[in-house]
N, C-alpha and C positions, 0 to 999 in steps of 0.2 A: 537722828531723823529716820522716820519710819521707811520701811522698803515697800515696794509695790506688793500687792496681794494678787492672787489668781482667782478668777471667777469662771465657772463652768457651768453650763445651762443645758442639759438634754432635756428635750421638749417632744412629747408624744402628740400626734394629731392624726386625723382620718375617720374617727366616729362621727357619724350623724346624728340627727335627732331621732331620738325613740320615744314611743308612747305608752307602753305599757309597763307595768311595775317589773316584771321578769326581765324585760330588756334592760332598763335602767338598772336593776341590782347586778344584772351580769356584766354590763359595761364599766361598773364601778370595780367589780372585783378582777376584771381583766385588766384595768389600768393599774390597779393596786399591786397585782402580780409584776407587771411589768417595771413599776417603780421599785420594787423590791430587787427586781433582777438588776435594774440600773446601779443601785447602791452596792449590790453585792459584786458587781464587775468593775468596781472602782480600782484602778492599779496606781492611782497616783497619792494614794493617802490622803484623801481630799475630806473635809468636813461637810457635814449636811447643815445648811443654814435654814433652809425652808422647804417644804413640798408644797408647791404651788399649783393646785388642779393637777393638770397632766404632766408637770413639768418639776424638776429639782434643782434648787439653787445650792451649787457646791462652792467651797471655797477653800484656798489655803492660805493662810495669813503669813504676809511677808515671805513668801516664797513664790516663785514663778517656775513651772516645769518648762523644760527645753520643747521647741516647736515638734522634734521628733517624738518626745513622750506624749504630746497631746495628742498628735496624729495617731499615734498607737492606741492610746485610750479610745478615740473616736472609731478607730477601724476595728478593733476587738470588741467593743460595746454593741456596734452595729451589726456584726456577724451573731453574736449572742442574743441579741434583741429579736433578729429574724429567725433563728433557730428555734427559738421558743415559740415564736408564732407559728412556725411550720408543723412543730410537735402540737401545738394545740388545735390546729386545724386537722390534723391527722387522728388525734383523739376525741374531737368533741362528739357529743352525742345530742347536744342541743341545736335546735334550728332557729332562734330567736334572732332578730337583727343583729344584736351586738355579736353573738357567738359566730353568726354566719359571716360578718364582715372584719372580724378581728383580724384575719391576715393581711388587710389592706392598711392597717395602721402605718404609720410612718414615723421617722425619728430624725429630727435635727438638733444640731448641736452647737452652741455659741461660746466661745472661750475669749476671756478678756482679762486684762490686768489693770491695776490702778490703785490709787489710794483709797483705802476703806477703813471703817472703825467699826469696832464690836461693840454693841450697846446690850448691857445685859439687863434681861427682862425675866425676873425671876429665875427659872432653873435654865433658861435659854440665853444665847447669845443671838443678837440679830444684827445683819449687816447694814451699815449704813454709808452713804456717800454718793456723790455724783457718778462715779463709774458703775456703781450697783444699777442705777438708772440707765446709763447707756448699755450695759449688757443686755438688759431687759429690753430695750428699744430694738437692739439688733435682731431680736426674733421676728421683728417685722421689716423685711427687707424687700430689694427687687429681684433676687435671685431667681431663676427659673428651676423648678424641681422642688420637690417636697423632702428629700435627705440630703443632707450636707453637713459638713462642719466648716463653721466660719471662725476664723482666727484673726483679731484685730492685729493690725500690721505692727502695733508696737510690742504685741505678744509674740509676733513671728517676724523678727526683723531681718531673717535670713532671706536672700535672694534665692528661692528654690521654685522651680516650676514642675517638680517631679518629687513624689516620695513613695517607694515601692511601688503599688499598683494604682496610686493616686495621682491624677493630674491636679496641679494647683492653679488656680486662677485669682485673679486680682479684681476688687471692685470696690465701691465707696457707698456709704450710707449718710443721707443728709436727713437731720430730724430739725423740728422748731427748737429755737433756742439753744442748740448744740452745734459746736463746730462739726465740719465733716468728720466722718469716722472712716479712713481707709481700712481694708481688710483683705485678707486672703481666704480663700475657701477650696473645698474640693467635694466634689459630689459623691456621695457615699452609695448612691444608687448602682455604682458599677461593681459594688462588692457583691451583689446578690449571688454571683455565680459561686461564691465560696461558701455560702451558707449550706451547711451540711443537710442531707435529707433525714427526715424524722424516722425513730424507730417505730416499726409496724407491728401491733400486737396481733397474734392470730386470731381469726373469728372461734367463737365458741362452737363446739360441734355437739349436736343434739344426742341423747340418748334413745335406745329404740322404744322404750316404754315408759314415757313420762306420765305424772299424774297431770290430767288436764281438767280445768274448769274454764267456763266461758260466761261473759255478761256484756249488756249493753250499756255504755255510759252515754248521757245526755250532752256530750261535748264534742266539738269539732276534733279531727285526729291531732291536730297540734296542741292543742289545749290539753286533751286526754293525755299524751305523751309527757307533757310539762308536769301535769299531776304525778304520773307515776315515776317519773324520773327525779322528782324534786325532793331532795332530802329533807328540806325544811317542812314538808306536808308528810313525810313517812309515818310519823308517829299517829296521826289521825286516822290511817287506816289499817294499820298493823295490830292485830288483836295481840294482847299481852305483852306489848312493848311500853315500858315505863318512860324510856327516854330515846333519843338518838343523838348519839355523840359524832361529829363531823366536823371539820373545817369550813365554817360558814363564810370565810373570806375567799374561798375558792370555788369555781364553777364545776359542777359534776361532770366528769369526763371518763374517758376509758383509764383505768389504773386508780380511780379515786376510791378511797376506802372510808368506810363508816361503820360504826358499832351501834347495835341494838341491845339496849339493857332490857333483860326480861328477869323474871323472879328466879329463874334457875342459874343465872349469870349474864354472860355476854356473847352475843352473836357477832362474829366479824364478817363484813361483807366487802367485796370489790366489785366495782362496775366493769364488765366485760365489752370486749368487742362482739358484735353478732350481726350475721348477715341478714339484711333485709328484703324479701322478696318485693318485686316491683309492685307499687300502690300500698305498701304497707310501712310500718315502722315497729322497730324491736327494740326493747330495752332488756338487758340480761346482767345479771349480777351472780357471783359466786360467793356461797357461804361456806368460809375456811373452816369453820368448827360446828358442823351441823349438830343440832340438840340430841342428847342422851346417847351419842356416839352411834347411832343406828345408820349412818351413812358416811363412808369414807370422803366423799365429794357430794356437793348438792348445788345446782344453778336453778336460780328462778329466772323465768323467761316471759316476756309479755309480748304477744305479737298483736298490733293494732291495725284494724282495717276500716276505712269509712263505711258507714252503714246509713239507711235511710234516716233513722232516728239519731244518729249522733257516730258513736264509734264502737265497733264491735271488737272486744278485748278476749284474746284467748290466752289464758295464763297457763303456764307449763312449770311442773318441778321435776327437774331431771337429777336423778340420784343413783348412785352406785352403792348398793350394801356394804357395810364395812368388813362382815365376816360370814362365815357358814350359818351362825346363828341369826344374824340379821336377815339372812336371805331366808330361812324357814319363817320369819315373821313378816316377810315382806308384804302379805296381805294386810296386816294389822298396819304396818308402817304406812302403807298407801292410803288406808281408811283414814289415819290420823292426819297426813299430809293434805289429804283431799278435804277434810273438814276445815282445817285451817286456812287453806287457800279460798275455799268457799266464802269463808267468814271475811276474809280480807277484802274479797272483790264486793261483797255486800257494803262493806264500810267505805270502800273507794266510790261506789255509787252514791252512798249518803253524803259523802262530802264534796261531791261534784259541784252542786249548786253554790256552796261557799266560795270553792275554788273560782268557780266562773264568775261570780260577782267580783272578786277581788281583781281578776284579769281584766274587768271591764274599766277599772279605774284608768282614768286618763291624764297622764303626768308628761309634759315635754321638758325635756332637757336641753 
């Protein structure tokens, strides 16, 4: 006779509807990061049955963890989930609806046990049985609050009203065609004070005499900023760049790295924190290996200001010559950097129309 199996469903919620392609892409990327975090923070040795939109169905076949183990898993997962969101909020450079509201995402967890069967579908095992239905139904309940762990009573038969810093309550769910399901629950929102503060990166400090070029873009400041900071579009306005290598499943933020492949090799970039004066937006990135070894450090900075025709962009290249010889050739270096920067801005302007047309696409999720 088979023994009961364990079902565990963390579910993310809180995103509202978004209408443009950038917001939809970023919401998917943020959720994907969080789902990976949830999988990586499994302490119970669970198996992933399915990723179901914003939720994951975990299981442990014919073994049920203790109530204390389940509560500890929920507790540690909740803290890690919100620590990630705090760090994302600190590091974000994008102001789209998805990125701006990511810190408001919430997490609820359902834990249940029962008889399940494993059905083999090619290389995947799918869970089947009435208790799988019960576990999913329990995501819809009458509990107040958006963040909790709900454990069915037969999964947590112990009489407990407190576990560490969590108060345990009791409830019951009733669904059509199912017997009443008694459960215990703990509101995880009480744990927010345990979420650590994010690591704060220092703002980039400008050098005294950067190479400076300016241009007007026929875009609003938010669209212009998104075009400049989008790694997907970088190749379109970077002269001499054959390809751009980056993690397309992640939203660009402070600390994000990408590589531009050029004929002489590869240039490695990192997105930086940069102070934005009132009424402006600033995007900055460090070049870790400036070309030809003529500088030991180089930072590209774009300061955007609204203008009557769209957005005024002041592009600056801050560089520190690498040695005495480079300093002697500083005027030549500045001329080279200036020509390259001016060409980049002209290409940036030429792709603005295409970018704007794509941003006008209206998609509702």
